C-alpha positions in Angstrom: 0.0 0.0 0.0 1.4 3.3 -1.0 1.9 5.9 1.8 1.0 9.4 0.8 2.3 12.6 2.5 1.1 16.1 2.5 2.0 18.1 -0.6 5.4 19.8 0.0 5.3 23.4 -1.5 8.6 25.0 -0.7 7.6 28.4 -2.1 4.4 28.5 0.0 6.3 27.3 3.1 8.9 30.0 2.7 6.2 32.7 2.3 4.6 31.4 5.4 7.8 31.5 7.4 8.6 35.1 6.3 5.1 36.2 7.0 5.2 34.7 10.5 8.6 36.4 11.2 7.1 39.8 10.3 4.0 39.0 12.2 6.0 37.9 15.2 7.8 41.3 15.3 4.5 42.9 16.0 2.7 40.4 18.2 5.9 39.6 20.1 6.6 43.3 21.1 5.3 42.6 24.6 8.0 40.1 25.2 10.8 42.7 24.8 9.0 45.3 26.8 8.2 42.6 29.4 11.9 41.7 29.8 12.9 45.5 30.3 10.1 46.1 32.8 11.0 42.9 34.7 14.6 43.9 34.8 13.7 47.3 36.2 11.3 46.1 38.8 13.6 43.2 40.0 16.3 45.8 40.4 18.8 44.4 37.8 19.4 47.8 36.3 20.0 49.5 39.7 22.5 46.7 40.8 24.4 46.4 37.5 24.6 50.2 36.8 27.4 50.7 39.4 29.0 47.4 39.7 29.4 43.9 38.0 28.2 40.7 39.4 28.0 37.2 38.2 24.5 35.6 37.8 24.7 33.7 41.1 25.6 36.8 43.1 23.0 38.9 41.3 20.3 36.3 42.1 21.4 36.2 45.8 21.5 40.0 46.1 18.0 40.4 44.6 16.6 37.2 46.4 15.2 35.8 43.2 15.3 32.5 41.3 18.8 32.1 39.8 17.7 30.4 36.6 15.0 33.0 35.9 17.3 35.9 36.6 20.1 34.3 34.4 17.6 34.0 31.5 16.6 37.6 31.8 20.3 38.7 31.9 21.1 36.5 28.8 18.1 38.2 27.0 19.3 41.7 28.1 22.9 40.8 26.8 21.3 39.7 23.4 19.3 43.0 23.3 22.4 45.0 23.9 21.6 46.5 27.3 24.0 44.3 29.5 27.5 43.2 28.7 29.8 40.4 30.0 32.9 41.6 31.7 35.9 40.1 29.9 36.6 36.4 30.6 34.8 36.3 33.9 31.1 35.4 34.2 30.3 38.8 35.7 27.9 41.1 33.9 27.2 44.9 34.1 25.2 47.5 32.1 26.7 48.2 28.8 28.6 51.5 28.9 26.3 52.9 26.1 23.3 52.4 28.3 24.7 53.3 31.9 23.3 56.8 31.8 19.9 55.6 30.8 19.5 53.4 33.8 20.7 55.9 36.5 19.1 59.0 37.7 20.3 62.0 35.8 19.7 64.2 32.7 19.9 61.2 30.3 17.8 58.8 32.4 15.1 56.6 30.8 13.9 55.2 34.1 10.7 57.2 33.9 9.8 55.7 30.5 10.2 52.2 32.1 7.8 53.1 34.9 5.3 54.5 32.4 5.7 51.3 30.1 4.3 49.0 32.9 1.0 50.8 33.0 0.9 51.4 29.2 1.3 47.6 28.7 -1.8 46.9 30.9 -3.8 49.7 29.0 -2.9 48.4 25.5 -3.7 44.8 26.3 -7.2 46.1 27.1 -7.5 48.1 23.8 -10.4 46.0 22.5 -12.4 46.4 25.5 -11.7 50.2 25.4 -12.9 50.6 21.8 -16.0 48.5 22.4 -16.7 50.6 25.4 -16.7 47.7 27.8 -14.0 49.2 29.8 -12.6 52.7 30.7 -9.0 53.6 30.1 -7.1 53.8 33.4 -7.5 57.3 34.8 -3.8 57.7 35.7 -2.9 56.8 32.0 -5.4 59.3 30.7 -4.3 62.1 33.1 -0.6 61.7 32.3 -1.4 64.0 29.3 -2.5 66.7 31.6 -0.3 66.5 34.7 2.7 68.4 33.5 4.8 65.3 33.6 6.7 66.0 30.3 9.7 67.1 32.3 10.1 63.6 33.8 10.9 62.0 30.4 14.5 63.1 29.6 14.3 61.9 25.9 11.0 63.7 25.4 12.5 66.8 26.8 15.5 66.5 24.5 13.1 65.9 21.5 11.0 69.0 22.4 14.0 71.2 22.9 15.3 70.2 19.5 12.0 70.7 17.7 11.4 74.1 19.4 14.9 75.2 18.2 14.1 74.3 14.6 10.6 75.6 14.5 11.3 79.0 16.1 14.3 79.4 13.9 12.0 79.0 10.9 9.3 81.5 12.1 11.5 83.9 14.0 10.9 86.8 11.6 7.2 86.7 12.5 8.2 87.0 16.2 10.9 89.6 16.5 8.6 92.6 16.2 5.7 91.2 18.3 4.9 92.7 21.6 2.5 90.1 23.1 2.7 86.5 22.3 0.3 83.7 23.5 1.7 80.2 23.8 -1.4 77.8 24.1 -0.6 74.6 26.1 3.1 75.3 26.0 4.0 74.8 29.6 7.0 72.5 28.8 8.5 76.0 28.2 10.8 75.2 25.3 9.0 77.3 22.7 8.9 80.2 25.0 12.5 79.9 26.1 13.7 79.7 22.4 11.7 83.0 21.6 12.9 84.9 24.7 16.5 84.0 24.2 16.4 85.1 20.5 14.4 88.3 20.9 14.5 91.3 23.1 11.0 92.9 23.3 8.1 90.2 23.2 6.4 89.0 26.4 4.9 85.6 26.4 1.8 84.3 28.2 1.6 80.6 28.5 -1.8 79.1 29.0 -1.9 75.5 30.4 -3.1 73.5 33.4 -1.9 74.1 36.9 0.7 71.4 37.5 2.3 72.0 34.1 2.5 75.7 34.7 4.1 75.3 38.2 6.8 73.1 36.8 7.4 75.7 33.9 7.8 78.6 36.4 10.3 76.5 38.5 12.5 75.5 35.4 12.3 78.9 33.7 12.3 81.1 36.8 14.7 83.5 35.2 12.3 84.4 32.4 9.5 84.7 35.0 11.5 87.1 37.2 12.5 89.3 34.1 8.7 90.0 33.6 8.7 88.6 30.1 7.0 85.2 30.9 3.8 84.6 32.8 1.5 81.7 33.0 -2.3 81.4 33.1 -4.2 78.3 34.4 -7.0 77.6 31.9 -8.3 74.6 29.9 -7.5 75.7 26.2 -11.0 74.4 25.3 -12.4 77.2 27.4 -9.8 79.8 26.6 -11.1 83.4 27.5 -8.5 85.9 28.4 -10.3 89.0 27.4 -7.4 90.3 25.3 -5.6 89.7 21.9 -2.1 89.0 21.0 0.2 89.8 18.0 1.1 86.2 17.6 -0.7 83.0 19.0 1.1 79.8 19.0 -0.4 76.3 19.2 2.3 73.6 19.1 1.0 70.0 19.1 -2.3 70.8 20.6 -4.9 69.5 18.1 -3.8 65.9 18.6 -5.2 66.1 22.2 -8.8 66.4 21.0 -11.6 64.8 18.9 -12.6 66.7 15.7 -15.3 68.8 17.3 -12.9 70.0 20.0 -10.1 70.5 17.4 -12.4 73.1 15.7 -13.2 74.6 19.1 -9.6 75.2 20.1 -8.7 76.5 16.8 -11.5 79.0 17.0 -10.6 79.9 20.5 -7.0 80.6 19.4 -8.2 82.7 16.5 -10.4 84.8 18.8 -7.2 85.9 20.7 -5.2 87.1 17.5 -5.0 90.7 16.9 -6.1 92.3 13.8 -3.4 91.6 11.2 -1.9 89.3 13.7 -0.5 85.8 13.2 -1.7 82.4 14.3 1.0 79.7 14.1 -0.1 75.9 14.5 2.2 73.0 14.4 1.7 69.2 14.5 3.6 66.1 13.8 3.5 65.7 10.1 1.4 62.9 8.9 0.6 63.4 5.1 -1.7 60.4 4.9 -3.5 57.8 7.1 -1.6 54.7 7.5 1.6 56.0 6.0 3.7 55.6 9.1 3.4 52.8 11.6 4.9 54.9 14.4 2.5 57.9 13.8 -0.6 55.5 13.5 0.3 54.0 16.9 0.8 57.5 18.3 -2.6 58.5 17.0 -4.1 55.4 18.7 -2.3 56.3 21.9 -4.0 59.7 21.8 -7.3 58.1 21.2 -6.8 55.7 24.3 -5.7 58.7 26.5 -8.3 61.2 25.2 -11.6 59.6 24.6 -11.7 60.0 20.9 -8.6 62.2 20.4 -6.4 61.4 17.5 -3.6 62.8 15.3 -5.2 64.2 12.3 -3.5 64.2 8.8 -1.9 67.4 7.5 -4.7 67.8 4.9 -7.4 67.5 7.7 -5.9 70.3 9.8 -5.5 72.4 6.7 -9.2 71.9 6.1 -10.1 72.8 9.7 -8.0 76.0 9.4 -9.7 76.9 6.1 -13.0 76.6 7.9 -12.0 79.6 9.9 -11.7 81.6 6.7 -8.2 82.8 7.1 -5.3 82.6 4.7 -2.6 80.3 5.6 0.6 78.8 4.4 2.2 75.6 5.4 5.7 74.1 5.5 7.4 70.9 6.8 10.2 71.6 9.4 12.0 68.4 10.5 9.1 66.1 11.3 6.5 68.9 12.0 4.1 70.7 9.7 3.9 74.4 10.4 0.8 76.4 9.5 1.2 80.2 9.4 -2.1 81.9 9.3 -2.7 85.7 9.0 -5.8 87.3 10.7 -7.3 90.1 8.5 -10.0 92.4 9.8 -11.2 93.1 13.3 -11.6 90.3 15.9 -13.0 90.3 19.4 -11.5 88.1 22.1 -14.1 86.3 24.1 
């Protein structure tokens, strides 16, 4: 009797293997983050940042299972965060990552703390979208608690972006007397303007905790009288005065489409006749064009009950609804809309 075997199709099998590898990079992302979070919670990074230990000594110091800790360390070596010390069996944090895992200006420890909560939230994404579960309040409020300054890499990114954006629009700012910076309490936009100009004074509108941190970090500007903060929700912005220039940097992504319209109108209400409204956002030319930006937009949705990162064209359309002329340009990874207000306006 002839024995038959399943048909062997090497082309199909190779396609399946390649597809599974790509798929695995996505669905297996939790494994990598899980290793890093575990290493942080177990104290591996703290122990190995200032000394080298072998696996047995590390397990004893942390009072954990030696096999488990050894496997975590082996994985960290493969990931490039931990290195073996010469011919001994001791290990330590790789020199390239030592600053990241110790407190200081280059620390990424706050990102690890945030990652644990984020992993729980993202694992419940289906329930959030189907409205069976609310997003954890602490995760949602992290947008509004002025915690930007805890994340060193985010600080560095914001400083670099502020430098590039303000350099590009500086001619519009040097002759201004009053500038309004909406939701700008990280302070970097204001700092760039104040260091590059002599006359403008800047009012930052943001929420309380963010403003308090801003005044602490940029105390020199506050003491000079050129920087002040106002505690207000940008959706209810009502200062009773108008400004030569109003800035909105990465604000619209915090809201759903109806509130995007609202904050844009509120901003325009505070622009002087013949004044300038400058709006910036992360540049996203089309939906689905960038995996990173698509995930970022979904992150905004989770945090903000319907918020999302709109495409460049969508924001251009929302600005056009205000019936003001605008020009746009891409600077680094931002798109900057420069809008000119013509005719009288009344701040509300």
